[in-house]
C-alpha positions in Angstrom: 254.8 110.7 140.7 251.7 112.3 138.2 248.3 110.2 139.0 249.0 109.0 135.0 252.1 107.4 135.7 250.5 105.9 139.0 247.8 104.2 137.6 250.2 102.9 134.6 252.0 101.6 137.3 249.7 99.7 139.5 247.7 98.6 136.5 251.0 97.0 134.8 252.5 95.7 138.8 249.2 93.8 138.7 248.8 92.2 135.7 253.0 91.5 136.1 251.3 89.9 139.4 248.8 87.9 137.9 251.1 86.6 135.2 253.8 85.6 138.0 250.9 84.0 140.3 250.2 81.7 137.2 253.3 81.2 136.5 254.5 79.9 139.9 250.9 78.0 140.1 251.5 75.9 136.8 255.4 76.9 136.3 257.2 76.2 139.0 255.0 73.9 141.4 256.7 70.8 140.1 260.3 72.5 140.4 260.5 74.4 143.2 260.3 73.0 146.8 257.4 74.0 149.0 259.6 76.7 151.7 261.1 77.8 148.0 257.5 78.2 146.0 255.6 80.1 148.9 258.3 82.7 149.2 257.8 83.4 145.2 254.3 83.0 145.7 254.8 85.4 148.9 256.1 88.0 146.2 253.3 87.7 143.8 250.8 88.7 147.3 252.5 91.1 148.0 253.1 92.7 145.0 249.5 92.6 144.1 248.7 94.6 147.2 251.3 97.9 145.8 249.3 96.9 142.3 245.9 97.4 144.0 247.7 100.0 146.4 248.7 102.2 143.6 245.9 101.9 141.1 243.4 103.4 144.4 245.8 106.3 145.0 246.5 107.2 141.2 242.2 108.6 141.6 243.9 111.5 144.8 245.3 114.2 143.5 247.8 114.9 146.0 248.9 110.9 146.2 253.2 111.7 144.9 255.1 110.8 147.3 253.7 107.1 148.0 253.6 105.5 144.5 257.3 106.1 144.4 257.9 104.4 147.8 255.4 101.4 147.5 256.6 100.9 143.7 260.3 101.5 144.6 258.8 98.9 147.7 257.0 96.3 145.1 260.3 95.6 143.3 262.9 95.1 145.5 260.4 93.0 147.6 259.2 91.3 145.8 261.7 90.7 143.4 264.4 89.3 146.4 262.3 86.7 146.5 261.1 86.0 142.9 265.0 85.7 142.1 265.9 83.6 146.3 262.8 81.4 145.3 264.1 80.4 141.5 267.8 81.3 142.4 267.9 79.5 146.3 270.5 82.2 146.7 269.1 83.0 150.4 271.3 85.6 151.2 268.7 87.9 148.8 266.4 87.3 151.7 268.6 90.0 153.4 267.3 92.7 150.3 264.1 91.7 151.2 263.0 93.6 154.2 263.8 96.6 152.5 261.5 96.3 150.1 259.2 96.1 153.2 259.8 98.9 154.8 259.8 100.8 151.6 255.9 100.2 151.6 255.7 100.7 155.0 256.3 103.8 154.3 254.2 104.3 151.1 251.5 103.2 153.2 252.4 105.6 155.7 253.0 108.5 153.3 250.1 108.6 151.7 248.2 108.6 155.2 250.2 111.6 155.6 248.9 113.2 152.4 245.4 112.9 152.7 245.5 114.3 156.2 247.2 116.8 153.9 243.7 117.3 151.7 241.6 117.7 154.4 
C-alpha cells in the first residue's frame, strides 16, 4: 500500500471509529445489554488503534506490507464485533480472532520492516 493510501485509510478508519463510538454511547446504550455494548465499544477501540498505527506507518516509506494486514485485521476484528453486538449472533465471535491475528501480524511486520530500513 502506498504512503498516501495508508494515511487516507488511517484517517477514514479513525473518523469511523469516533463516529461508531459516539453511536454506541448515544444510540445503542439504551438498546443493547451491557455485554453487547462492551463488544461494540471494543470494536471501536481496536479500530482506533489500527487507525493510529496506519497514520504512523503512512509516514514511513518502507511500510508496504504491514498496513494491509492492519487494515484487513481491523475490518474483520471490529466489523465482526459490530455485527455481533447489533445482531446478537454469537457465532460471529469466532471470526474476531482472525482479525486480531491479522492485526498482530501487521504490527510484527511493521517492526521487521523498520529493522530492514537500517
